[in-house]
VOPAGU-2260 file (C-alpha; in pm, 1 decimal, decimal comma):
REM VOPAGU-2260
SITE   aa  ch    i         X         Y         Z
SITE  MET   A    0   -5449,6    -236,4    1678,8
SITE  ARG   A    1   -5331,0    -182,4    2017,3
SITE  PRO   A    2   -5557,9     -45,6    2208,1
SITE  PHE   A    3   -5457,7     180,7    2524,9
SITE  LYS   A    4   -5379,9      42,8    2859,0
SITE  GLY   A    5   -5496,1     308,7    3051,2
SITE  THR   A    6   -5491,1     701,5    3061,7
SITE  ILE   A    7   -5380,5     942,5    3324,3
SITE  SER   A    8   -5550,5    1283,9    3437,1
SITE  LEU   A    9   -5404,6    1630,7    3270,0
SITE  ASP   A   10   -5224,9    1685,4    3601,4
SITE  GLU   A   11   -5047,0    1369,6    3661,5
SITE  ALA   A   12   -4920,2    1448,3    3337,2
SITE  ARG   A   13   -4783,4    1750,8    3459,0
SITE  ALA   A   14   -4641,6    1660,6    3731,5
SITE  ILE   A   15   -4449,7    1376,1    3549,7
SITE  ILE   A   16   -4304,4    1610,3    3307,4
SITE  ASP   A   17   -4232,4    1869,9    3605,7
SITE  ARG   A   18   -4062,7    1570,3    3787,0
SITE  ALA   A   19   -3844,7    1499,8    3516,1
SITE  ILE   A   20   -3734,2    1856,8    3379,7
SITE  VAL   A   21   -3376,9    1995,0    3496,6
SITE  PRO   A   22   -3364,4    2348,6    3379,6
SITE  ILE   A   23   -3026,9    2430,7    3122,0
SITE  GLU   A   24   -2725,3    2492,2    3246,4
SITE  ARG   A   25   -2502,2    2560,1    2977,5
SITE  THR   A   26   -2395,2    2896,6    2933,2
SITE  GLU   A   27   -2330,1    3162,7    2649,2
SITE  ARG   A   28   -2158,3    3467,0    2583,1
SITE  VAL   A   29   -2445,3    3711,8    2360,3
SITE  ALA   A   30   -2375,4    4065,8    2234,3
SITE  LEU   A   31   -2596,7    4319,3    2431,8
SITE  GLU   A   32   -2817,2    4389,6    2101,2
SITE  ARG   A   33   -2944,4    3991,6    2122,7
SITE  ALA   A   34   -2937,8    4009,0    2504,8
SITE  SER   A   35   -3359,4    4107,0    2462,8
SITE  GLY   A   36   -3556,5    3815,5    2663,0
SITE  ARG   A   37   -3300,5    3622,5    2761,4
SITE  VAL   A   38   -3166,5    3490,9    3130,1
SITE  LEU   A   39   -2906,5    3629,4    3313,8
SITE  ALA   A   40   -2628,8    3357,0    3399,6
SITE  GLU   A   41   -2419,8    3513,2    3620,6
SITE  ALA   A   42   -2455,2    3836,7    3830,8
SITE  VAL   A   43   -2354,2    4180,5    3655,1
SITE  VAL   A   44   -2187,4    4443,3    3941,4
SITE  SER   A   45   -2086,9    4784,1    3843,4
SITE  SER   A   46   -1764,3    4851,2    3824,1
SITE  ALA   A   47   -1808,0    5210,6    3817,3
SITE  ASP   A   48   -2056,6    5513,8    3935,7
SITE  VAL   A   49   -2367,0    5600,9    3672,1
SITE  PRO   A   50   -2337,8    5856,3    3572,2
SITE  PRO   A   51   -1953,3    5917,6    3661,4
SITE  PHE   A   52   -1983,2    6310,1    3742,2
SITE  ALA   A   53   -2188,0    6519,8    3894,5
SITE  ARG   A   54   -2422,4    6672,7    3610,4
SITE  ALA   A   55   -2667,6    6967,5    3557,9
SITE  ALA   A   56   -3024,2    6837,5    3571,9
SITE  MET   A   57   -3162,5    7080,4    3371,1
SITE  ASP   A   58   -3088,1    7373,4    3126,3
SITE  GLY   A   59   -2985,9    7697,5    3320,9
SITE  TYR   A   60   -2698,7    7861,9    3530,9
SITE  ALA   A   61   -2419,3    7674,2    3752,4
SITE  VAL   A   62   -2403,1    7847,4    4091,0
SITE  ARG   A   63   -2322,4    7899,2    4456,6
SITE  ALA   A   64   -2652,4    7885,7    4622,9
SITE  GLN   A   65   -2530,2    8076,7    4858,7
SITE  ASP   A   66   -2478,8    8370,1    4575,7
SITE  THR   A   67   -2880,2    8322,9    4512,8
SITE  SER   A   68   -2999,2    8393,8    4868,0
SITE  GLY   A   69   -3307,8    8617,8    4839,7
SITE  ALA   A   70   -3328,6    8641,1    4508,5
SITE  SER   A   71   -3667,2    8727,3    4347,6
SITE  ARG   A   72   -3816,5    8946,6    4081,1
SITE  SER   A   73   -3856,0    9250,7    4270,5
SITE  ALA   A   74   -3505,6    9198,4    4421,1
SITE  PRO   A   75   -3273,9    9008,5    4148,2
SITE  ARG   A   76   -2906,4    8865,1    4264,2
SITE  THR   A   77   -2679,3    8981,3    3943,1
SITE  LEU   A   78   -2391,3    8712,9    3874,7
SITE  HIS   A   79   -2127,9    8728,7    3640,7
SITE  SER   A   80   -2100,9    8426,9    3369,8
SITE  ILE   A   81   -1759,0    8310,7    3316,8
SITE  GLU   A   82   -1793,7    7991,4    3073,9
SITE  LYS   A   83   -2076,0    7793,3    2880,3
SITE  VAL   A   84   -2032,5    7432,8    2923,6
SITE  PHE   A   85   -2205,7    7176,7    2645,4
SITE  THR   A   86   -2249,9    6790,8    2742,1
SITE  GLY   A   87   -1979,5    6661,4    2586,1
SITE  GLN   A   88   -1761,0    6922,4    2749,5
SITE  MET   A   89   -1562,8    6934,4    3080,1
SITE  PRO   A   90   -1559,1    7301,6    3249,9
SITE  VAL   A   91   -1254,0    7467,0    3289,8
SITE  GLN   A   92   -1370,4    7772,4    3551,2
SITE  THR   A   93   -1415,4    7716,4    3896,0
SITE  VAL   A   94   -1757,9    7879,1    3997,1
SITE  GLY   A   95   -1630,8    8197,2    4240,8
SITE  ALA   A   96   -1814,8    8414,7    4468,7
SITE  GLY   A   97   -2069,7    8627,3    4223,3
SITE  GLN   A   98   -1986,6    8409,4    3946,0
SITE  CYS   A   99   -2166,1    8169,6    3716,5
SITE  ILE   A  100   -2144,7    7924,4    3444,4
SITE  GLU   A  101   -2386,6    7899,1    3224,4
SITE  ILE   A  102   -2462,8    7536,1    3158,5
SITE  ALA   A  103   -2672,7    7210,7    2916,9
SITE  THR   A  104   -2866,8    6941,1    3095,0
SITE  GLY   A  105   -2629,5    6659,4    3151,3
SITE  ALA   A  106   -2339,5    6837,1    3103,4
SITE  PRO   A  107   -2067,2    6853,9    3380,9
SITE  MET   A  108   -2090,3    7045,9    3669,9
SITE  PRO   A  109   -1795,1    7310,8    3723,7
SITE  PRO   A  110   -1613,8    7283,8    4049,6
SITE  GLY   A  111   -1759,4    7570,4    4331,6
SITE  ALA   A  112   -2087,0    7525,7    4172,1
SITE  ASP   A  113   -2335,7    7340,1    4397,2
SITE  ALA   A  114   -2631,9    7445,6    4261,8
SITE  VAL   A  115   -2809,5    7546,3    3902,9
SITE  VAL   A  116   -3061,6    7867,4    3866,7
SITE  ILE   A  117   -3346,9    7703,2    3574,2
SITE  VAL   A  118   -3272,8    7970,6    3274,8
SITE  GLU   A  119   -3639,0    8052,5    3342,5
SITE  GLU   A  120   -3544,9    8198,3    3617,9
SITE  THR   A  121   -3309,8    8384,4    3467,8
SITE  GLU   A  122   -3262,6    8711,2    3262,1
SITE  SER   A  123   -2927,0    8788,2    3049,9
SITE  ASP   A  124   -2715,5    9066,3    2911,5
SITE  GLY   A  125   -2418,1    8998,0    2781,6
SITE  ASP   A  126   -2195,9    8859,0    3099,1
SITE  LEU   A  127   -2428,7    8989,8    3332,0
SITE  VAL   A  128   -2701,4    8752,8    3444,7
SITE  ARG   A  129   -3016,0    8808,9    3686,9
SITE  VAL   A  130   -3173,2    8524,0    3904,0
SITE  PHE   A  131   -3517,1    8605,4    4020,6
SITE  ALA   A  132   -3537,2    8276,5    4251,8
SITE  PRO   A  133   -3301,4    8119,6    4499,6
SITE  VAL   A  134   -3157,5    7757,3    4488,3
SITE  SER   A  135   -3057,7    7502,7    4780,7
SITE  PRO   A  136   -2736,3    7349,3    4765,5
SITE  THR   A  137   -2777,2    7010,4    4514,8
SITE  GLN   A  138   -3120,1    7165,7    4394,6
SITE  ASN   A  139   -3153,2    7057,1    3990,4
SITE  ILE   A  140   -2823,9    6839,4    4045,1
SITE  GLY   A  141   -2830,3    6458,0    3895,8
SITE  ARG   A  142   -2542,4    6321,3    4159,6
SITE  ARG   A  143   -2236,1    6114,6    4083,7
SITE  GLY   A  144   -2373,6    5762,1    4111,6
SITE  ALA   A  145   -2746,0    5842,1    4112,4
SITE  ASP   A  146   -2834,3    5615,1    3928,1
SITE  ILE   A  147   -2578,6    5302,0    4000,4
SITE  GLN   A  148   -2300,8    5316,4    4219,1
SITE  ARG   A  149   -1973,3    5123,9    4198,2
SITE  GLY   A  150   -1949,8    4801,0    4342,5
SITE  GLN   A  151   -2358,1    4764,9    4323,7
SITE  THR   A  152   -2510,7    4453,5    4208,3
SITE  VAL   A  153   -2723,6    4560,0    3975,3
SITE  LEU   A  154   -2875,6    4189,6    3786,5
SITE  GLN   A  155   -2882,9    3884,7    3974,2
SITE  PRO   A  156   -2858,4    3538,6    3784,6
SITE  GLY   A  157   -3142,7    3435,2    3627,3
SITE  THR   A  158   -3305,3    3765,0    3572,8
SITE  LEU   A  159   -3504,2    3788,6    3238,4
SITE  LEU   A  160   -3342,4    4053,7    3060,7
SITE  ASN   A  161   -3586,7    4345,2    2891,8
SITE  ALA   A  162   -3547,5    4682,0    2696,1
SITE  SER   A  163   -3500,3    4866,6    3069,9
SITE  ARG   A  164   -3226,8    4581,0    3212,7
SITE  VAL   A  165   -3063,6    4575,9    2875,6
SITE  GLY   A  166   -2994,8    4996,0    2926,1
SITE  SER   A  167   -2877,8    4915,2    3229,9
SITE  LEU   A  168   -2625,9    4669,9    3126,2
SITE  ALA   A  169   -2560,9    4924,6    2835,1
SITE  ALA   A  170   -2504,7    5209,9    3111,5
SITE  LEU   A  171   -2211,0    5009,5    3272,0
SITE  GLY   A  172   -2055,0    5022,4    2893,9
SITE  LEU   A  173   -2092,9    4624,8    2864,3
SITE  THR   A  174   -2113,4    4486,9    2504,1
SITE  MET   A  175   -2150,5    4151,4    2596,7
SITE  VAL   A  176   -2313,0    3934,8    2843,3
SITE  THR   A  177   -2331,7    3545,2    2970,3
SITE  VAL   A  178   -2678,4    3450,0    2962,3
SITE  PHE   A  179   -2832,8    3065,9    2983,8
SITE  ASP   A  180   -2796,9    2848,0    2633,4
SITE  LYS   A  181   -3164,2    2819,2    2493,8
SITE  PRO   A  182   -3216,1    2424,0    2477,9
SITE  ARG   A  183   -3273,9    2295,5    2102,5
SITE  VAL   A  184   -3556,5    2122,4    2075,4
SITE  ALA   A  185   -3588,0    1833,5    1764,8
SITE  ILE   A  186   -3843,7    1823,6    1599,7
SITE  LEU   A  187   -4013,8    1524,0    1394,4
SITE  SER   A  188   -4322,7    1465,0    1204,4
SITE  THR   A  189   -4375,1    1062,2    1111,6
SITE  GLY   A  190   -4608,7     919,5     891,3
SITE  ASN   A  191   -4618,2     794,6     546,5
SITE  GLU   A  192   -4876,5    1014,4     490,8
SITE  ILE   A  193   -4706,4    1376,3     566,9
SITE  VAL   A  194   -4534,7    1555,2     272,8
SITE  GLU   A  195   -4281,5    1897,1     300,3
SITE  PRO   A  196   -4475,0    2204,3     177,2
SITE  GLY   A  197   -4380,2    2312,2    -183,7
SITE  HIS   A  198   -4428,1    1954,2    -325,9
SITE  PRO   A  199   -4694,6    1758,3    -504,1
SITE  LEU   A  200   -4978,3    1590,8    -324,2
SITE  ALA   A  201   -5022,1    1245,1    -402,5
SITE  PRO   A  202   -5368,0    1132,7    -374,3
SITE  GLY   A  203   -5428,4    1064,9      51,2
SITE  GLN   A  204   -5138,3    1279,5     102,5
SITE  ILE   A  205   -5115,0    1577,0     324,8
SITE  TYR   A  206   -4855,2    1886,7     403,2
SITE  ASP   A  207   -4714,0    1867,2     715,9
SITE  ILE   A  208   -4824,2    2151,5     932,0
SITE  ASN   A  209   -4752,7    2020,9    1283,2
SITE  ARG   A  210   -4352,7    2122,8    1241,9
SITE  PHE   A  211   -4426,7    2471,6    1136,2
SITE  THR   A  212   -4625,6    2512,9    1441,4
SITE  LEU   A  213   -4402,3    2260,2    1732,4
SITE  ALA   A  214   -4142,1    2515,2    1601,2
SITE  ALA   A  215   -4347,5    2804,0    1648,1
SITE  VAL   A  216   -4432,5    2725,8    1977,8
SITE  VAL   A  217   -4051,3    2618,2    2086,1
SITE  THR   A  218   -3947,5    2951,0    1980,3
SITE  GLU   A  219   -4210,9    3133,7    2140,0
SITE  ASN   A  220   -4108,2    2982,0    2461,6
SITE  GLY   A  221   -3716,4    3022,4    2508,6
SITE  GLY   A  222   -3607,4    2747,6    2282,8
SITE  VAL   A  223   -3450,0    2665,6    1932,0
SITE  ALA   A  224   -3658,6    2453,0    1689,2
SITE  VAL   A  225   -3414,0    2167,5    1462,3
SITE  PRO   A  226   -3662,6    2101,9    1231,4
SITE  TYR   A  227   -3545,1    1705,3    1078,3
SITE  ARG   A  228   -3699,1    1534,5     762,7
SITE  ILE   A  229   -4032,4    1334,0     783,8
SITE  ALA   A  230   -3928,2     987,1     880,8
SITE  ALA   A  231   -4152,0     693,9     707,5
SITE  ASP   A  232   -4384,8     477,7     939,2
SITE  THR   A  233   -4097,9     166,0     912,0
SITE  ILE   A  234   -3901,4      73,9    1212,2
SITE  ASP   A  235   -3573,2     134,7    1017,1
SITE  ASP   A  236   -3651,4     485,1     935,7
SITE  LEU   A  237   -3779,2     615,8    1266,1
SITE  SER   A  238   -3450,6     452,7    1465,1
SITE  ARG   A  239   -3244,9     690,3    1203,0
SITE  SER   A  240   -3459,3     931,9    1267,9
SITE  VAL   A  241   -3484,0     942,7    1651,5
SITE  ASP   A  242   -3039,8     847,5    1700,9
SITE  ALA   A  243   -3022,4    1113,5    1465,0
SITE  CYS   A  244   -3265,2    1413,7    1695,6
SITE  LEU   A  245   -3107,4    1293,9    2040,6
SITE  GLU   A  246   -2808,1    1513,6    1877,5
SITE  GLN   A  247   -3059,3    1763,6    2073,3
SITE  ASP   A  248   -3120,3    1838,9    2393,7
SITE  ILE   A  249   -3528,2    1738,7    2323,6
SITE  LEU   A  250   -3686,0    1569,2    2113,8
SITE  VAL   A  251   -4057,4    1646,9    1992,3
SITE  PHE   A  252   -4220,5    1406,5    1739,9
SITE  SER   A  253   -4579,3    1450,7    1604,9
SITE  GLY   A  254   -4811,6    1159,2    1482,1
SITE  GLY   A  255   -4723,6     745,8    1551,6
SITE  SER   A  256   -4799,8     798,8    1909,9
SITE  SER   A  257   -5156,9     614,2    1917,5
SITE  VAL   A  258   -5291,4     262,0    1862,2
SITE  GLY   A  259   -5265,4     170,9    1508,7
SITE  GLU   A  260   -5036,0     -66,4    1356,1
SITE  ARG   A  261   -4791,0     171,1    1198,2
SITE  ASP   A  262   -4709,6     358,8    1518,6
SITE  LEU   A  263   -4403,6     228,6    1555,2
SITE  ILE   A  264   -4214,0     532,6    1737,3
SITE  LEU   A  265   -4315,3     448,7    2070,1
SITE  ASP   A  266   -4180,8      69,5    2045,7
SITE  VAL   A  267   -3874,0     271,9    1883,9
SITE  ILE   A  268   -3844,6     566,2    2205,1
SITE  THR   A  269   -3892,0     235,1    2466,0
SITE  ALA   A  270   -3603,4      12,8    2285,6
SITE  ARG   A  271   -3376,4     318,8    2412,7
SITE  GLY   A  272   -3530,3     484,4    2729,3
SITE  GLU   A  273   -3828,0     470,0    2901,9
SITE  MET   A  274   -4196,6     571,8    2797,0
SITE  LEU   A  275   -4302,0     770,6    3157,0
SITE  PHE   A  276   -4702,3     790,2    3026,3
SITE  HIS   A  277   -4897,1     739,4    2677,7
SITE  GLY   A  278   -5210,0     870,5    2679,8
SITE  ILE   A  279   -5394,2    1157,7    2932,0
SITE  ALA   A  280   -5750,2    1194,3    2947,5
SITE  VAL   A  281   -5820,6    1516,0    2739,7
SITE  LYS   A  282   -6022,6    1557,9    2464,1
SITE  PRO   A  283   -5873,7    1658,9    2206,8
SITE  GLY   A  284   -5481,3    1481,0    2263,8
SITE  LYS   A  285   -5534,0    1132,1    2386,2
SITE  PRO   A  286   -5278,7    1009,1    2224,1
SITE  THR   A  287   -4971,9    1219,7    2369,6
SITE  ALA   A  288   -4681,9    1054,9    2504,9
SITE  PHE   A  289   -4387,4    1122,9    2710,4
SITE  GLY   A  290   -4042,5     936,5    2749,3
SITE  ARG   A  291   -3681,2     994,6    2824,2
SITE  ILE   A  292   -3364,4     818,2    2628,1
SITE  THR   A  293   -3014,9     901,3    2807,2
SITE  GLY   A  294   -3181,2    1176,8    3025,0
SITE  LYS   A  295   -3284,2    1395,1    2743,9
SITE  LEU   A  296   -3629,0    1428,1    2728,5
SITE  ILE   A  297   -3875,6    1325,9    2456,6
SITE  PHE   A  298   -4242,0    1460,4    2368,2
SITE  GLY   A  299   -4511,2    1285,1    2186,3
SITE  MET   A  300   -4734,3    1505,0    2024,3
SITE  PRO   A  301   -5094,9    1310,0    1847,4
SITE  GLY   A  302   -5018,1    1374,5    1409,3
SITE  TYR   A  303   -5386,4    1596,3    1407,0
SITE  PRO   A  304   -5288,5    1964,0    1363,5
SITE  SER   A  305   -5524,9    2077,2    1637,2
SITE  SER   A  306   -5466,3    1833,1    1883,2
SITE  CYS   A  307   -5028,1    1842,9    1839,4
SITE  LEU   A  308   -5118,3    2243,5    1874,2
SITE  SER   A  309   -5326,0    2244,6    2171,7
SITE  ASN   A  310   -5117,3    2006,1    2367,5
SITE  ALA   A  311   -4794,4    2167,4    2304,9
SITE  HIS   A  312   -4937,3    2515,0    2429,0
SITE  ILE   A  313   -5077,1    2328,8    2742,0
SITE  LEU   A  314   -4776,9    2055,5    2826,6
SITE  LEU   A  315   -4430,9    2170,9    2558,2
SITE  ALA   A  316   -4480,6    2511,4    2639,3
SITE  PRO   A  317   -4464,7    2531,5    3010,4
SITE  ALA   A  318   -4188,5    2263,7    3054,4
SITE  LEU   A  319   -3953,4    2415,9    2784,4
SITE  ARG   A  320   -3987,2    2731,2    2970,6
SITE  HIS   A  321   -3928,8    2585,2    3279,8
SITE  ILE   A  322   -3644,3    2412,1    3120,0
SITE  ALA   A  323   -3517,5    2770,7    2953,9
SITE  ARG   A  324   -3553,2    2961,6    3296,7
SITE  LEU   A  325   -3801,2    3151,8    3164,4
SITE  PRO   A  326   -4095,7    3280,2    3391,2
SITE  GLU   A  327   -4423,5    3123,2    3337,7
SITE  GLN   A  328   -4634,4    3237,0    3136,6
SITE  ILE   A  329   -4926,9    3400,5    3226,5
SITE  VAL   A  330   -5243,5    3248,5    3068,1
SITE  ARG   A  331   -5607,0    3350,5    3069,7
SITE  SER   A  332   -5929,6    3160,1    3130,9
SITE  VAL   A  333   -6268,7    3251,3    3038,9
SITE  THR   A  334   -6492,2    3025,5    3143,8
SITE  LEU   A  335   -6838,1    2980,8    2879,7
SITE  PRO   A  336   -7159,3    2861,9    2955,5
């Protein structure tokens, strides 16, 4: 047995982890369909106005506002309809004095018209349209560039993309976007007693739980989980496993970080890098470790499943979100009597 030389507080452990974290710089291009939940890596500047034309904001008639002056139910203004314009069509005619064009919501405004009378304030008889309410210039019109203007910075680097922001990118006609890559996290379970689910258990063996709970925590917090085969409690097998895991950005292992004579993985890590702490004054989860090998962070979680999961939520999740450039997770705490 190799007793803990000492433990540090949870706050001290968090501070050590925070000082070691470097946000990811690697980027990738992803299709807009897969961009939600990702963090934008470069500014998005609009190359066009959105919408690219003035359009009707209501169903009705495009008119010259001055032609509707004084219109009322008792004294309507009568206009001559010269065309119908639906969405996806460009008007052919120009609205002149005493004229109007029937128009659908979203359709481009015709030249000459400067307002739209809603259909509820009109009555048509063939090409003759009676207008029962006056409108003012620009009324019921969505102006060109009302949503986004050419040259406008639409989104800044570091922005977390969500449904509305992805929609803004689609409005610009983009199909791809540059985002920060997700950190790849090697997940390594250790212990002679651990067996892959789906295989029969021998006496004294248990199924690997931590691989799956850790993978879920990684995935939920901006990383890509990369599971490795279970490592036996020997220096040779642990050494091979740790070296293989260092192909990824981060290594998270479970088990082997306590004080038993077969808890050897800390020796493997110390031989290759440095342990920044081993042992936290928390319950459960005391045998938690954190180190670094050639700049890559190593999280050592207890082998006991509930301890592993609780400390993964407390320490691994916030660290991973920082590395992935995700906003901090809002945590709600409840004090019980």
